[in-house]
C-alpha positions as CSV (number, residue, x, y, z in Angstrom):
1,M,66.3,88.3,146.2
2,T,68.3,89.8,149.6
3,S,66.9,88.5,153.3
4,P,64.4,91.5,154.8
5,E,67.6,91.2,157.7
6,Q,70.2,92.4,155.2
7,T,72.2,96.2,155.4
8,A,74.0,98.0,153.5
9,L,76.7,100.7,154.6
10,V,78.0,103.3,153.1
11,W,80.8,105.5,154.8
12,L,81.2,109.0,153.5
13,R,84.5,110.8,154.3
14,D,85.8,114.1,151.3
15,D,83.1,113.1,149.4
16,L,80.5,114.8,150.7
17,R,77.6,114.1,147.9
18,L,74.6,112.7,146.0
19,D,76.2,113.1,142.8
20,D,78.7,111.2,141.3
21,N,79.3,109.0,143.9
22,P,80.5,105.4,143.4
23,A,79.9,104.1,146.8
24,L,76.5,105.5,147.1
25,H,75.1,104.4,143.6
26,A,76.7,100.8,144.3
27,A,75.0,100.6,147.9
28,A,71.4,102.2,146.6
29,D,71.5,99.5,143.4
30,L,71.1,96.7,145.9
31,G,67.8,97.8,147.2
32,M,68.4,96.7,150.3
33,P,68.2,99.5,153.6
34,L,71.0,101.5,153.8
35,T,72.8,103.8,156.3
36,V,74.8,106.6,155.3
37,V,77.5,107.6,157.5
38,Y,80.1,109.9,158.7
39,V,82.7,109.6,160.9
40,L,84.6,112.3,162.5
41,D,87.7,111.1,163.4
42,E,90.1,113.7,165.2
43,E,92.1,110.3,167.3
44,S,93.2,107.9,164.5
45,A,97.1,107.9,164.9
46,G,98.3,110.0,161.7
47,V,95.6,111.4,160.5
48,R,95.5,115.2,160.9
49,P,93.0,117.3,163.0
50,L,91.2,119.9,160.3
51,G,91.7,123.5,160.8
52,G,89.3,125.8,162.2
53,A,88.4,127.3,158.9
54,A,88.0,123.7,157.4
55,R,85.8,122.7,160.8
56,W,83.8,125.5,160.1
57,W,83.6,124.4,156.2
58,L,82.9,120.6,157.6
59,H,80.3,121.7,159.7
60,H,77.7,123.1,157.3
61,S,78.7,120.7,154.4
62,L,77.5,118.1,156.4
63,A,74.1,120.0,157.4
64,A,73.3,120.1,153.8
65,L,74.6,116.8,152.8
66,A,71.6,115.8,155.7
67,A,69.1,117.5,154.4
68,S,69.6,116.0,150.6
69,L,69.7,112.8,152.0
70,E,66.0,113.4,154.4
71,A,64.9,114.9,151.0
72,S,65.6,111.2,149.7
73,D,63.9,109.2,152.3
74,S,67.2,108.5,153.9
75,R,68.8,110.0,156.9
76,L,72.6,110.8,157.9
77,L,74.4,109.1,160.4
78,L,77.0,111.0,162.5
79,R,79.6,109.4,164.7
80,R,82.6,110.9,166.4
81,G,85.7,108.6,167.6
82,P,89.1,106.7,165.6
83,A,87.3,106.0,162.3
84,E,88.2,101.9,162.2
85,Q,86.6,101.0,165.8
86,V,83.0,103.1,164.7
87,I,82.9,102.0,161.8
88,R,82.8,98.2,162.7
89,E,80.6,99.1,165.6
90,V,77.9,100.5,162.9
91,A,78.3,98.0,160.8
92,V,77.6,95.3,163.5
93,E,74.5,97.2,164.9
94,T,72.9,98.4,161.6
95,G,73.3,94.1,160.6
96,A,75.9,95.4,157.3
97,V,76.8,92.4,154.8
98,H,78.1,95.3,152.6
99,L,80.0,97.9,152.9
100,F,81.1,100.8,150.8
101,W,83.5,103.7,150.9
102,N,85.5,105.8,148.2
103,R,89.2,106.1,148.3
104,R,91.7,108.1,149.9
105,Y,95.3,108.2,149.7
106,G,96.8,109.6,152.4
107,E,98.8,107.1,154.0
108,P,97.1,107.4,157.7
109,E,93.7,107.1,155.7
110,R,94.5,104.1,153.5
111,A,95.7,102.2,157.0
112,I,92.0,102.7,158.0
113,D,90.4,101.3,155.0
114,T,92.8,98.4,154.8
115,A,91.9,97.7,158.2
116,V,88.1,97.7,158.0
117,K,88.4,95.5,154.9
118,A,90.6,93.0,156.7
119,W,87.9,93.1,159.4
120,A,85.5,93.0,156.8
121,R,86.8,90.0,155.0
122,D,87.3,87.9,158.1
123,N,84.3,88.6,159.4
124,G,82.1,87.6,156.3
125,L,81.2,91.5,154.9
126,E,82.1,92.3,151.7
127,A,83.7,95.2,151.3
128,S,83.5,98.0,147.9
129,S,86.1,100.6,147.6
130,F,85.6,103.5,144.2
131,Q,87.2,105.3,142.5
132,A,85.2,109.0,143.4
133,N,87.6,112.0,144.3
134,L,90.3,112.0,141.5
135,L,90.6,111.4,137.9
136,F,93.7,109.8,138.3
137,E,94.6,107.5,140.8
138,P,98.5,107.5,142.2
139,W,99.4,104.1,141.2
140,T,97.8,103.9,137.8
141,V,100.3,106.8,136.1
142,K,103.9,105.8,136.3
143,T,107.3,106.8,134.1
144,G,108.4,104.6,132.1
145,S,110.8,103.2,134.8
146,G,107.8,102.6,137.2
147,G,108.7,105.1,139.6
148,P,106.4,108.2,140.5
149,Y,106.6,111.5,138.0
150,K,108.6,114.3,139.9
151,V,107.6,116.8,137.3
152,F,103.8,117.9,136.4
153,T,104.5,118.7,132.2
154,P,105.3,115.1,131.8
155,F,103.2,113.9,134.7
156,W,99.8,115.6,133.3
157,R,101.1,114.4,129.6
158,A,101.0,111.1,131.0
159,C,97.7,111.4,132.6
160,L,96.0,112.6,128.9
161,A,97.2,110.0,126.5
162,S,97.0,106.7,129.4
163,H,93.8,107.3,130.5
164,D,90.4,108.2,129.2
165,V,88.8,110.3,132.2
166,R,85.3,108.1,132.9
167,D,81.3,109.6,132.8
168,P,80.2,111.0,136.2
169,L,77.2,109.2,137.7
170,E,73.6,110.8,138.3
171,P,72.4,111.1,141.6
172,P,70.9,107.3,142.6
173,A,67.2,107.9,141.7
174,Q,66.3,106.1,145.1
175,I,67.8,105.5,147.9
176,P,66.6,103.1,150.3
177,G,66.2,104.3,153.6
178,P,68.2,103.0,156.7
179,P,67.2,99.5,158.9
180,P,65.0,100.3,161.8
181,S,66.2,103.0,164.0
182,G,65.4,100.2,166.9
183,R,68.7,98.5,165.5
184,T,70.5,101.4,165.9
185,R,72.2,103.6,168.3
186,A,71.1,107.7,167.7
187,S,73.1,109.9,166.1
188,D,74.9,111.9,167.2
189,E,74.0,116.5,167.0
190,L,76.2,118.2,164.2
191,D,76.3,120.5,167.0
192,S,77.7,118.8,169.7
193,W,80.8,118.4,168.0
194,H,81.1,122.1,168.3
195,L,83.2,122.6,164.5
196,L,81.4,125.8,164.6
197,P,83.9,128.9,166.0
198,S,82.6,130.6,169.5
199,S,84.4,133.1,172.3
200,P,85.1,134.4,169.6
201,D,82.6,133.9,166.4
202,W,85.2,134.6,163.8
203,S,83.5,132.9,161.3
204,G,81.0,136.2,159.7
205,G,82.8,136.6,156.7
206,L,83.1,132.8,156.0
207,A,79.4,133.1,156.0
208,A,79.4,135.9,153.8
209,T,81.7,134.6,151.1
210,W,81.0,130.8,150.5
211,T,77.8,128.7,150.1
212,P,79.0,125.2,151.7
213,G,77.4,121.8,150.0
214,E,76.3,120.0,147.2
215,Q,74.4,122.9,145.7
216,G,76.8,125.4,146.4
217,A,79.7,123.5,144.5
218,R,77.4,122.9,141.5
219,H,75.9,126.9,141.4
220,R,79.8,127.9,142.0
221,L,80.7,126.0,139.1
222,D,78.3,127.0,136.7
223,D,78.8,131.2,137.3
224,F,82.3,129.9,136.1
225,L,81.4,128.1,133.1
226,D,79.1,130.9,132.6
227,G,81.9,134.1,132.8
228,P,85.3,133.5,134.0
229,A,86.2,130.3,132.7
230,G,86.6,131.7,129.7
231,E,89.8,133.9,130.2
232,Y,90.8,132.1,132.7
233,G,94.7,132.2,131.0
234,T,94.6,136.0,132.0
235,G,91.6,136.3,134.8
236,R,93.4,133.9,137.5
237,N,96.5,136.4,137.4
238,L,93.8,139.6,138.9
239,P,93.3,139.3,142.1
240,A,90.7,142.2,141.8
241,I,88.1,140.0,139.5
242,E,86.3,137.2,139.7
243,G,88.8,135.2,137.4
244,T,88.5,131.9,138.9
245,S,87.0,128.8,139.7
246,R,86.6,128.8,144.0
247,L,86.1,125.6,143.4
248,S,88.6,124.7,145.5
249,P,86.9,124.0,149.1
250,H,84.1,121.8,147.0
251,L,86.6,119.7,145.5
252,R,88.8,119.0,148.9
253,F,85.0,118.0,150.7
254,G,83.9,115.8,147.6
255,E,80.4,118.3,147.0
256,V,81.6,117.7,143.5
257,S,83.8,114.8,142.3
258,P,86.6,116.0,139.3
259,F,84.4,113.9,136.3
260,R,81.3,116.4,137.0
261,V,83.8,119.5,136.9
262,W,85.9,117.4,133.5
263,R,82.1,116.9,132.1
264,E,80.5,120.3,132.3
265,I,83.8,121.2,130.6
266,R,82.7,119.6,127.5
267,R,79.5,120.0,127.8
268,S,79.6,124.0,127.9
269,F,82.9,123.9,125.3
270,P,81.6,120.6,122.7
271,R,83.7,121.4,119.3
272,T,87.2,122.6,121.2
273,V,88.6,123.5,124.3
274,P,90.0,127.1,124.6
275,A,93.7,127.7,125.7
276,D,92.1,129.3,128.9
277,V,89.7,126.2,129.9
278,G,92.8,124.4,129.2
279,I,95.0,125.9,131.5
280,F,92.1,125.9,134.4
281,R,91.8,121.6,133.4
282,S,95.9,122.1,133.9
283,E,95.1,122.7,137.1
284,L,93.2,119.9,138.2
285,G,96.1,117.9,137.0
286,W,98.4,119.8,139.6
287,R,95.9,118.9,142.0
288,E,96.3,114.8,141.2
289,F,99.8,115.8,140.9
290,C,99.6,116.6,144.5
291,W,98.0,113.8,145.4
292,Q,100.1,111.7,144.3
293,L,103.1,113.5,145.6
294,L,101.6,112.9,149.1
295,Y,101.3,109.4,148.3
296,N,104.7,108.6,147.7
297,N,105.5,110.7,150.3
298,P,103.7,110.5,153.4
299,E,105.1,113.0,155.5
300,L,105.0,116.1,152.7
301,A,103.5,118.4,155.5
302,T,106.6,118.0,158.2
303,R,109.9,116.7,155.8
304,N,111.4,118.4,152.8
305,Y,110.6,116.6,149.7
306,R,114.5,117.4,148.8
307,P,116.7,115.5,151.4
308,E,119.0,118.5,151.1
309,F,116.7,121.2,152.1
310,D,117.4,120.0,155.7
311,R,120.5,121.2,155.9
312,F,119.0,124.9,154.7
313,A,119.6,127.9,157.3
314,W,116.1,128.7,158.5
315,Q,115.8,131.6,160.0
316,R,113.5,131.5,163.7
317,L,111.7,135.1,163.2
318,G,111.5,137.7,165.5
319,R,109.8,139.5,167.9
320,G,106.5,140.3,166.1
321,E,107.5,139.3,162.9
322,L,105.1,136.1,162.5
323,A,102.1,138.0,164.1
324,A,103.0,140.8,161.4
325,W,102.4,138.5,158.6
326,Q,100.1,136.3,159.9
327,Q,97.6,139.4,160.8
328,G,98.5,141.6,157.6
329,R,100.3,143.4,158.9
330,T,104.5,143.8,156.8
331,G,104.1,146.7,155.1
332,Y,104.2,145.3,152.0
333,P,100.5,145.7,150.4
334,L,99.4,142.7,148.8
335,V,100.7,140.7,151.2
336,D,98.8,142.2,154.0
337,A,95.6,142.1,151.7
338,G,96.3,139.2,151.1
339,M,96.5,137.3,154.5
340,R,93.3,139.9,155.7
341,Q,91.3,138.2,152.6
342,L,92.4,134.7,154.2
343,W,91.8,136.2,157.8
344,Q,88.1,137.3,156.5
345,T,87.1,135.3,153.8
346,G,89.4,131.2,154.6
347,W,90.3,131.8,150.9
348,M,93.2,133.5,149.0
349,H,94.1,134.6,145.7
350,N,96.6,132.0,144.2
351,R,98.4,134.5,142.5
352,V,98.7,136.9,146.1
353,R,99.3,133.0,148.1
354,M,102.7,132.8,146.0
355,A,103.6,136.0,147.1
356,A,102.7,136.1,151.1
357,A,104.5,132.3,151.0
358,S,107.5,133.6,149.0
359,F,107.6,136.5,151.1
360,L,107.4,134.1,154.9
361,V,109.8,131.7,153.1
362,K,112.2,134.4,151.1
363,N,112.2,137.4,152.6
364,L,112.1,136.2,156.7
365,L,113.7,133.6,155.5
366,A,111.6,131.1,158.0
367,D,110.6,127.6,157.7
368,W,108.0,126.5,154.9
369,R,106.3,124.4,157.8
370,I,105.3,127.4,159.7
371,G,103.4,128.9,156.7
372,E,101.9,125.5,156.1
373,Q,100.2,125.5,159.3
374,W,98.8,128.8,159.9
375,F,97.5,128.1,155.8
376,W,96.2,125.0,157.2
377,D,94.3,126.3,160.0
378,T,92.9,129.5,157.9
379,L,91.7,128.4,155.0
380,V,88.5,126.8,153.7
381,D,90.3,125.0,151.1
382,A,92.7,123.4,153.3
383,D,93.8,120.4,151.0
384,A,96.7,117.2,153.3
385,A,98.0,117.7,149.7
386,S,98.2,120.6,148.3
387,N,98.6,122.6,151.0
388,P,101.8,121.3,151.9
389,A,103.4,120.5,148.1
390,N,102.3,124.3,147.5
391,W,104.1,125.3,150.4
392,Q,107.2,123.7,149.3
393,W,106.9,124.4,145.9
394,V,107.4,128.2,146.8
395,A,110.3,127.5,149.2
396,G,112.3,125.3,146.9
397,S,112.4,122.1,148.2
398,G,109.6,120.3,146.3
399,A,108.9,118.6,143.5
400,D,109.0,120.4,140.4
401,A,109.1,123.6,142.5
402,S,110.8,126.9,141.7
403,P,113.7,127.5,142.0
404,Y,114.9,128.9,145.3
405,Y,116.2,131.9,143.2
406,R,112.7,133.1,142.8
407,I,111.6,135.4,145.2
408,F,108.4,137.1,144.8
409,N,108.6,140.4,145.0
410,P,104.8,142.3,146.1
411,V,105.7,145.8,145.2
412,T,106.3,144.7,141.3
413,Q,103.6,142.1,141.7
414,S,100.9,144.6,143.0
415,R,101.4,146.6,140.5
416,K,101.6,144.2,137.6
417,F,98.3,142.2,138.9
418,D,96.5,145.1,140.8
419,A,97.6,148.0,138.8
420,G,94.6,150.4,140.1
421,G,95.0,149.0,143.9
422,R,91.6,147.9,143.8
423,Y,92.2,144.7,145.6
424,L,94.7,146.6,147.8
425,R,91.8,149.5,148.6
426,E,89.4,146.3,149.5
427,F,91.6,144.5,152.1
428,V,94.1,147.3,153.6
429,P,91.4,150.1,153.5
430,E,93.2,152.6,155.2
431,L,95.5,153.1,151.8
432,A,92.2,153.4,150.2
433,G,93.4,157.1,149.6
434,L,96.6,157.0,148.3
435,D,96.9,157.6,144.3
436,N,97.9,154.6,141.8
437,K,101.0,154.8,142.3
438,A,101.2,155.6,145.7
439,I,99.1,152.8,146.9
440,H,101.9,149.5,146.1
441,E,104.8,151.8,148.2
442,P,103.0,153.6,151.0
443,W,106.3,154.2,153.4
444,K,107.2,156.4,150.1
445,A,103.7,158.5,150.2
446,G,104.0,159.1,154.3
447,A,101.1,157.0,155.4
448,T,100.7,157.1,159.2
449,D,97.6,154.6,159.6
450,Y,99.9,151.8,157.5
451,P,103.2,149.8,159.2
452,E,106.5,150.7,158.2
453,P,107.6,147.9,156.1
454,L,108.7,145.2,158.1
455,I,112.0,144.5,156.2
456,E,113.4,145.6,153.1
457,L,113.1,143.8,150.3
458,P,116.4,144.6,148.1
459,E,118.8,142.7,151.4
460,S,116.2,140.5,152.5
461,R,116.3,139.1,148.6
462,E,120.2,139.3,149.2
463,R,120.1,137.2,152.2
464,A,117.8,134.7,150.6
465,L,120.6,133.9,148.4
466,A,123.3,134.2,149.9
467,A,121.3,131.1,152.4
468,Y,120.7,129.2,149.0
469,Q,124.1,129.7,147.7
470,Q,125.5,128.0,150.6
471,L,123.1,124.9,150.7
472,K,124.6,124.7,146.6
473,D,127.7,125.2,148.2
474,G,127.8,122.1,150.6
């Protein structure tokens, strides 16, 4: 039996869901008054503030979560400030004797969690943390010599061989309500956090594209498994069709757990997982690999994973070059379509991401950190591990990286993966009148409402290869 004065506290972070939420499930099982809190921490040392698109998503995800909790006779407490300090304050306010959260894997976040756990222990509180957002926690998968993996394929093979993926937890049958409101300072108003853009409000395309929240995540997962999953191996490369899952922002904010995704794949394909679906599962594995990289390399977003790239001769962009790339005015339709899709929807097809990133880093020889920061600010799925790991992969400076001499030709890529120009016409409408051959090289067709190429592909390729050779020669 518990004292009526005892309460529990669940601290949500990147796990904005009721389904398969081990911390919430364990807290609800206690049956004592329960406070569910989210802290917007933009002040703790090392914690990277969210970009603009992610802030938009967070606002709507929190609103959806609050509604779900209210429907379960609970509520979401919102607070803002340094998380370590705020959680201690809320625990004292509510008389909490148990603290629950799901684990995080970035170094600054782990330091905060460790400090809170130490404070709880010193003050007679129990603090429990759980695995919720990664199938395989970084310290559980190591090479034979005991170190982290540097290559994806053996990493993923080791994951699948050494650990079973647990079954997801169902949402709690009942979530106890919070302690009497008189014991707790009022929640912040979500609107007071000003997460949504204004002056101007550029989020119309995001709102038309996405439904943040747990329900939106489940619909997205069901639609994927009922449709594109069976042909994912081919469809994922074609930007003009709905061939990918588009689950990345939902996973990033924890609106669906990877365990639930894994289970639903098994349920949809109970006998044998088709090869195409296996490719999708390996994409979940790449996400896990990126988090292992960040866990072992906390400065992944700011330092080259391969230190020899500290000597690489990145070039200062000329006047207007960065703006042309950011705004989709490079003169290369695939790059421009991708950058405009990003600005309009907060997302870009992965095949096009690689082409757009390669153009910046290799054709323009811009430091990969410039692109990583732009994507961080404009992607709804900007992830602290995947975003820098993927940029370093393209740049050649990362783990298991694409060789530096692999340079994506945007013309070749669009001809191969958007031969009919459907994707190009959607996001670069000024080229809609060109035929399927001319649209990939509009400068040859004399297009007048579209920029001339920012740079020549053959010459810029040779410049990049020369810079790489210089790096190899030391």
